[in-house]
C-alpha positions, 0 to 999 in steps of 0.5 A: 538504499532500502526503501519501505512502502507502507499503507498510509495513515489517513484516518485511524478511526476507520480501522484496518486497511484491506489490501485490494490489489498489489500492482507490482511484482518482485524484481519489477523496476519501478518508474515514477507514477507506477501504481503500487497498491490499492487499499480500502479503509473501514471494511472491518467496521461496517455494520449491517444497518448503517451506511459504511464509512468505506474509503478506497485509496490508490498508492503510486510511486514518486520515485524509481527503484526495484521491488525486492519484497512484497509483504502483503497480498490481496484481502489481507487486513493490515494496520494503517502504517504497516509496511507492504513492500520493500524497494531498493535503489539498486536491483541487486542490493543486499536485503539484510540492512535496515530500511533507510527511509519510507518511500515517496508516494502519492495517495489518492482516494478512488471512487469504487462502487459499493456493494449494497 
């Protein structure tokens, strides 16, 4: 089964998501709780004289599988809801089929120091 991992839609008013880190590699076996991606919202709408509405998030896996493709890199700006990687339930599953579903993930806001 092919499973899509997307940047969660948390607050569309905060604009695009900046990918801060991709914490897995193609071919890696995932376990439940594995760190997948960190992203920041609001970085594209920061204005120089206002307090920026910036929020950073971490996405972790709630299931097992194998990372088969990564479609984003650190510093990429992507739409909220955009797919950032493809995971399969078997290590050698063909990638020519459609995704069966979205990945089960946990999302948590993380505290990161702001550069002022």
